[in-house]
C-alpha positions in Angstrom: 0.0 0.0 0.0 2.5 2.6 -1.2 -0.1 5.3 -1.7 -2.3 4.6 1.4 -4.6 7.6 2.1 -3.2 9.6 -0.8 -5.5 11.6 -3.1 -4.8 11.5 -6.8 -6.1 13.0 -10.0 -5.5 11.1 -13.3 -6.3 13.0 -16.4 -7.2 11.0 -19.6 -8.1 8.3 -17.1 -11.0 6.9 -19.1 -9.0 4.4 -21.1 -5.5 3.0 -21.8 -2.6 4.0 -19.6 -4.7 6.5 -17.6 -7.2 3.8 -16.7 -4.4 1.4 -15.7 -2.8 4.1 -13.5 -6.1 4.9 -11.8 -6.7 1.2 -11.0 -3.1 0.7 -9.9 -3.3 3.8 -7.6 -6.5 2.5 -6.0 -4.9 -0.9 -5.5 -2.1 0.8 -3.6 -4.5 2.6 -1.3 -5.1 6.0 -3.0 -8.5 7.6 -3.6 -8.7 8.7 -7.2 -10.4 11.4 -9.3 -10.6 10.0 -12.8 -11.1 12.7 -15.5 -11.5 12.4 -19.2 -12.9 14.5 -22.1 -15.5 11.7 -22.2 -17.2 11.9 -18.9 -19.0 8.6 -19.3 -15.6 6.8 -19.7 -14.3 8.5 -16.6 -17.3 7.5 -14.6 -17.0 3.9 -15.9 -13.4 3.7 -14.6 -14.3 5.2 -11.3 -17.0 2.5 -11.0 -14.4 -0.2 -11.7 -12.3 1.3 -8.8 -15.3 1.2 -6.5 -16.1 -2.3 -7.6 -12.6 -3.3 -6.5 -13.2 -1.8 -3.1 -11.4 1.4 -3.9 -12.6 5.0 -3.6 -13.0 7.1 -6.8 -15.0 9.8 -8.5 -15.2 10.3 -12.3 -16.1 13.3 -14.3 -15.5 15.1 -17.6 -12.7 17.7 -17.9 -11.2 19.4 -21.0 -7.6 19.8 -19.8 -6.9 22.5 -22.4 -9.4 24.8 -20.6 -8.2 26.8 -17.5 -11.7 26.7 -16.0 -11.9 22.9 -16.3 -8.4 22.4 -14.8 -9.2 24.7 -11.9 -12.6 23.0 -11.4 -11.1 19.6 -11.5 -8.8 20.4 -8.6 -11.5 22.2 -6.7 -13.9 19.3 -7.1 -11.3 16.8 -6.0 -10.4 18.8 -2.9 -14.0 19.4 -2.1 -14.6 15.6 -2.2 -11.4 14.3 -0.5 -10.1 17.3 1.4 -6.6 17.6 -0.3 -4.6 16.7 -3.3 -1.4 14.7 -3.2 -0.8 13.5 -6.7 -1.5 14.7 -10.3 -0.9 12.5 -13.3 -1.0 14.6 -16.5 -1.9 11.7 -18.8 -4.5 13.3 -21.2 -3.0 13.5 -24.7 -3.8 14.1 -28.3 -2.1 12.5 -31.3 -1.3 14.2 -34.6 0.4 13.1 -37.7 1.3 14.6 -41.1 4.0 16.4 -42.9 4.7 19.9 -41.6 4.3 21.3 -45.2 0.8 20.0 -45.4 -0.3 20.5 -41.8 -3.3 22.7 -41.0 -3.0 25.3 -38.2 -5.9 23.6 -36.4 -4.0 20.3 -36.2 -0.9 21.8 -34.7 -2.8 24.0 -32.3 -5.1 21.2 -31.2 -2.2 18.9 -30.3 -0.4 21.6 -28.4 -3.6 22.7 -26.6 -4.1 19.3 -25.0 -0.5 18.0 -24.6 1.3 21.2 -23.6 -1.3 23.7 -22.5 -3.1 20.9 -20.7 -0.1 19.9 -18.8 0.6 23.5 -17.9 -2.8 24.6 -16.7 -3.5 21.3 -14.8 -0.1 21.5 -13.1 -0.6 25.1 -12.2 -4.0 24.3 -10.6 -2.6 21.4 -8.7 0.4 23.3 -7.4 -1.8 26.1 -6.0 -3.1 23.3 -3.7 0.1 21.4 -3.2 2.4 24.3 -2.4 0.6 25.4 0.8 0.6 21.7 1.8 4.4 21.6 1.1 4.0 18.2 -0.5 2.9 16.7 -3.7 3.8 14.6 -6.7 3.3 15.4 -10.4 3.9 12.8 -13.2 3.6 13.9 -16.8 3.1 11.5 -19.7 5.7 12.4 -22.3 7.2 10.2 -25.1 10.4 9.0 -26.6 9.1 10.9 -29.7 10.1 14.1 -27.7 13.7 12.9 -27.7 14.3 11.8 -31.3 12.8 12.4 -34.7 10.0 10.5 -36.4 9.2 12.0 -39.8 5.5 12.6 -40.1 5.1 13.0 -36.3 6.7 16.5 -35.9 3.7 18.0 -34.1 3.4 15.1 -31.6 7.1 15.0 -31.0 7.4 18.7 -30.5 4.6 18.7 -28.0 6.2 15.9 -26.1 9.6 17.6 -26.1 7.8 20.6 -24.6 6.4 18.5 -21.9 9.8 17.1 -21.1 11.3 20.6 -20.9 8.4 21.8 -18.7 9.0 18.8 -16.4 12.6 19.7 -15.9 11.9 23.4 -15.3 9.0 22.8 -13.0 10.9 20.3 -10.9 13.4 23.0 -10.1 10.8 25.6 -9.3 8.9 23.5 -6.7 11.5 21.3 -5.1 11.8 23.7 -2.1 8.1 22.9 -1.3 8.7 19.1 -1.1 7.0 18.6 -4.5 8.5 16.4 -7.2 7.8 16.5 -10.9 8.8 13.7 -13.2 7.9 12.4 -16.7 7.4 9.0 -18.2 7.8 7.8 -21.8 5.7 4.7 -22.1 6.8 3.9 -25.6 4.4 2.1 -28.1 1.6 0.8 -25.9 -1.5 -1.2 -26.9 -4.2 1.4 -26.2 -7.1 2.9 -28.2 -4.9 6.0 -28.6 -2.1 3.9 -30.2 -4.4 1.8 -32.3 -6.2 4.8 -33.9 -5.3 5.0 -37.6 -3.5 1.7 -37.7 -4.7 -1.3 -39.7 -5.4 -4.6 -37.9 -2.5 -6.1 -39.8 -0.1 -3.4 -38.6 -1.4 -3.8 -35.1 -0.9 -7.6 -35.1 2.6 -7.3 -36.6 3.7 -4.7 -34.1 2.4 -6.8 -31.1 4.1 -9.9 -32.5 7.4 -8.0 -32.6 7.4 -7.6 -28.8 7.9 -3.9 -29.1 4.4 -2.9 -28.0 3.8 -2.8 -24.3 0.6 -3.1 -22.3 -1.1 -0.2 -20.3 -0.2 -1.8 -17.0 3.6 -2.0 -17.7 4.4 1.5 -16.4 2.1 1.4 -13.4 4.7 0.3 -10.9 7.1 3.1 -12.0 4.4 5.7 -11.6 3.3 4.3 -8.2 6.9 4.6 -7.0 7.4 8.1 -8.3 4.2 9.2 -6.5 5.1 7.5 -3.2 6.7 8.9 -0.1 9.8 6.8 -0.9 10.5 8.8 -4.1 11.1 12.2 -2.5 14.7 12.3 -3.7 13.7 11.7 -7.4 12.6 14.7 -9.4 13.2 16.2 -12.8 13.5 12.7 -14.3 12.3 11.4 -17.7 11.8 7.6 -17.3 11.7 6.3 -20.9 10.8 2.7 -21.7 11.4 2.8 -25.5 15.1 3.8 -25.7 15.9 0.5 -27.4 13.0 0.8 -29.9 14.8 2.9 -32.5 12.6 3.2 -35.5 9.4 2.3 -33.8 6.8 5.0 -34.3 5.0 6.3 -31.2 
């Protein structure tokens, strides 16, 4: 029970890695606020947590909107009394050559991935700093560390998240708050499957290069535990060895 009595928010928690983290947190003793752009999915995951004897609430939130980010934290604190952990997992994919990319595609990816991480972290820190304790984990990607032609907007947004993680870790360390990032690598989620053919999916899974949503849960649990107080400003990347594997 590494997270016993902790209160956590998991954005993008309605499916995939976010769902796995929410369930993993509950299994380690945390109460979880599950948020997702699709409120029904968030509520469904919260119900799974409750069915497993955990404590959770689920509701809709658009992380690109300041009012939703602030409201998400306020609702969580109103229900549970405090906030110990924020996992910025909500994300949006985008592909295409830069020369042909519409402004709306670029702006949409950055609104969710970068602005979302910023406004949600800001809202959480306004609660965590007076407590002088807290944990933030951002979902980044190996695509933010190296080039994938055709994935410039996604890679640039994830590089921005990595940089934000490093800077923010330095800003809030004096308050006992840690900020880290994970790079899950190719993972079998609805997010990853979108736009891929069944043949491509099957071949990728057979290759052994595609992980499962639960693979990173132990790492995230540790980074959010009391034992991880000395670890901040880290990018924990699973897919270093997967050169050439598209995110």
